[in-house]
N, C-alpha and C positions, 0 to 999 in steps of 0.2 A: 735574776732581775737584781739579788743582794750583791752577786759578784760582780755585776754591773758597777753598783754602786762605791763596793770598796774599793776599785780599781781607779773608779773615777773621783775617789773623794766625796762622795754625795750621799745624800737621803735616798732610798728604793723610793720613796715619792717623787723626787725630784726625776729619778730615771724613768718614771711612769709621767710625769709630764711633760721629758722632752719626747717621749715616743709617739705620744699623743697630739705634740705640736702645740702645745699650750701657753697661755703667755707667761708673765711673771718667771721668766728663765734668762738669766743675763747669756749673751752670746758664748762669752768666755767658758761659763758652766755647759752651754748646750753641746758647745765644740769636744768638752773634755769627755763628757758624756757617749757622744756621737761616736769617738774613737774607742771609747771602752767596746762600746758595743760590736764595733766592727773588730777588734782583736778578739773579741769572746765569742764572735761568730752568735750573736744573741738574737733569737727572736721570741715575741711574748707565747706565752702557753696559755691561748684563747681558750680552751677546755676549764684550766683554772679557774681563769676570770670569768668563766662564766658560771661557776660553782660560788664564786666568792659573790657575784654581784647578782647573781641570781635570774640572769636572763641571757638570752644569747641573740646573736644578731643573725642568724643564718633562715631564709625562709625555705622552705622544704615543696618541693613541686612534684606530684605523681600523677602521670598521665598514661594513658594507652601503650601510645608509640611516641619515641623521641624524634624518630624519622618521619612520621605524618607531617606534611606541609601545615597543615593548619596546628596541632599542639606543637613544632617548631616555632612558630611565628608567635606561639601564646608565651613560650618560655623565653625567646627573646625578649619579647614586651615585658615580661617580669624581671626579668634579668636586669634590663636598663633602669626599670623603676627604682629596684631595691639597690643598685649601685649610687643611685644619686640619693638615696636614704640611709646608706653606710650600712647596708645589708648584703651579705653574700646570699648564694642559693645553690639547696641540694639538690639534684634530679635524680629521679627513677622512674623507669618505664614498668608498665605494672602488665601487660603483655594483654590477652585477649582470655584466658583462664578466669573465671571468677572467682573459683577459691584459692587464687594466689593473692587476690588483694589484701586481705589482711593480714597475711606474714608480711608481705613487702612494706605496706604502708607503716606497721607497728615497727619494723625495725628500722624505718627512716624517723620518726617519732622519737626513738630512743636515742637518736643521735644529738639529743638537745637542742634541736631546732626552735625557732623561737616563735613560728606559725606554720601551716601547713594549706597549700593550695592545691586541690585534686577533682581530677574528673572520674569517675568512677566508673567501675566494669560490673562491681556485684549486686544483687539483689537488694541488699541490707547493710546500712553503713553504721547500725546501732554500736557496733564495738567503739566506735569512737566518741561515745557519750562521756566516758571518764575522763579522757583528754582535752574534751571541750571545756570543762569547767576552769581549767587553766590554762589553754593554748588555742589561739584565733583557728578556726578550720573555715575555709573557703570553697566552696566548692563551683566548678564552671564547667557549662556545657551540658552536665547532664543531672537530672534531678535526685537527691540522694532519698533513701529510704531508713525509717529508724532514728533520725536525727533532725532536727529544726536547728538550722546554721544559715550562715549567708550563702546566696546562691545567683552566679550570673550564668544567664542563660541567651541564645540567640532565639529568635522566632522563628522555628523550624517549621512549625505547623505554614503559617503566613506565608516564609519563603517558599514553601513548596507549591503554594495555591497560586502563588505570584508567578513561578515559572511556568506551571501548567496553562495556566490563562494565556499567558503571555505566548505560549506555543499555539493554543488555540485560536487567539487572534489572527493567527499566521496560517489560520486554514487546516490545522492538525487535529485527527481526530482520533488517531490509533496513535498514541505515546506511551513508550514502554518506560517502566521506573525498574531502575535499577539501583540493587544495595546489597548492604552485607546481612547476612541471616543468622548474625550474632545476638540477637534481639536487644539490641542497643537502644535506649531511649529514642535518642534522636532520629534513627530509624524508622522508629513506630510513628513518631509525629510527623515526618514528614511524607509518610505512605498516608497518613489521617488527610493533609492538607493535598495531598496529590488526589484523592479519592474525594475530596471536597470539591475541588476545582470542576471534575466530572460531573459530580451530581449539580452544581450552579449552573451548570451550561446545557443540563440535561441530555447529555451524552451517554450511552450507554458503557459502561468500564466492562472490557473483556479480562479477565481476571489472568489469562495467559502472558499477558504484557507486564505481569508483577512477576521478576525476574528477581530473587533472593538467593545469593550465595556466598561462600568463603573466598578470602583472597584465591588467587590464581584458578577461580571457576567461573568467575565473570565473563571471560572471552568465550569460553566455552558455550554458554548459554545464550550469548549475545548471538554466536553465530549462527545457532541451531535457528532460533527465534528470526532472524533476519531471511532465513531460507524457507521460511514457513509461506503457507498460501498466501496468508492474509499479514503479513509484515508491517512491523511500526513503519511511520513516516519522522517520527520523532523518538529523540531518548531524555528521559530526565534521568540524571544521577544524582543520588543521593548523598554522595560526600567525595571529595577531592581524591582520597586513594582509590576509589570506584571510577572516576572520572580518567585517573591518571592509567588504569588498566583497560578503559575502551578505546582510549586514542588507538594506540598500536594495533587492535581488533581492527578497528575501522580502516587505518589505512592499508593495513594488509590486504582486507576486503574490497577495495578500493572504493568505499564507500563514502564519498564526498556529498551526497546528495541527501543525506539524513539531517534533519535540523536537530540542534542539542543544546541544553543548559545542564551545567551542573551546580550542585549545593557547594559552595565554598570554591576560593580563587585558589589557583596553584600554580607553580612556577611554569613558564612556558606558555600558559594558556592563552594568552595575547598574542604570543608569537608563531602558535600554528597555522596552517592553513587546510581550513578554514580556524581565525580565532573563535576560543570557546565562549560561548556567552555565561555567566554565571552569577549564582545569588552570592552576593559579596558577603560574608560572615565578619569581618573585621575583626580577627584574631589578637591583632594589636591591642584593640580597645577593650576587648574582654580579658585579655591578661593584664594589662594596665588596672584597670577596675578592681581585679581579684587583687592583685599585690598593694595596692591603695588601703582596700579594705583589712588586709591581712595586718598590715602594718598600723594602720591606723588603732584597730582592735587592740593592739599591744599596749597604746596609752590612753584609750579613751574605752575601755572594757565596758563601761555602761553606758555608754552615749547611743543615742536612738539612730537607728540606721535602719532603711529598707531592707528587709531581709532578702526577699527574691526580686531580683531585677531582670528584665527580658528587654535584649536589646533590639530594634526594628532592622533588618534586613533590606538591601538594595538590590535589585538587577542592574547587573553591567551588561548590557547589549553588545555583542558582536558578531562576526561573520557569520557563526554557526545558526544566530537567529535566521532561518531561511524561511520563505512561505513555500507551502507545498506545492511539488511540481505540479504543472498542469493548471 
């Protein structure tokens, strides 16, 4: 910056004002500084500015998978809100190994981000306590453990209950639950809601209809279950990733007779034949709320906010909401 100032014949502070596009700089001076910047290929050292001003303007995001449609939509919403408030974002994927969460997140925190939004995968987040005292941390989608911080959730229990009640209203009594077996809290809460709907209807639940498996194994389990002596007539998928795995399997088997509701909308869900009914999580709402809280905490750290926010979810009914045959 001093080199630019010397070439333009102004002070370093004036260079800073031009770069920030501030007022009180004449057009002639602004032109000289701009020309000097171009000639010297000047770009600002944002890390140095961070140390000098004691703050960064980068919002960190850590999610299990950046290609999952749900988390991808959250990232997009965070990015949009961040840009509108002069922040950039830094995104990292946690994967599925709980032991990897802490080193990945701490590596992100060491990059001088201003705040962090995280969907945790590990059973304990107490390692974030030292960071929370000087950096806003907002949790999304999953409850943190060992730390009291801002969190935004969807009503997993209520959404699953709503989906199963809907299928039962269509006459279905043998409804399969398909989900991940990675002990994620969202799956557990949705399974509880699934069971609650059965209990409320007074319908016995066949535990063989609860299918939990890792990625790539759902198809095999579903195929085997559909060939059983008493197969399900409807499917409740506990997340969009599972739904995306279910669809090709049903198409390959030629099973267009099954009713289905998935937790979470996903690309092409409305264009499939039949179009898939879903519990709409509205990930954009979740991402925007988390980004707004993270940025607000920077300037209002002592302000009173509701720590725990649970958003309602809605049923989007499509063609896969079909009554039981006969």
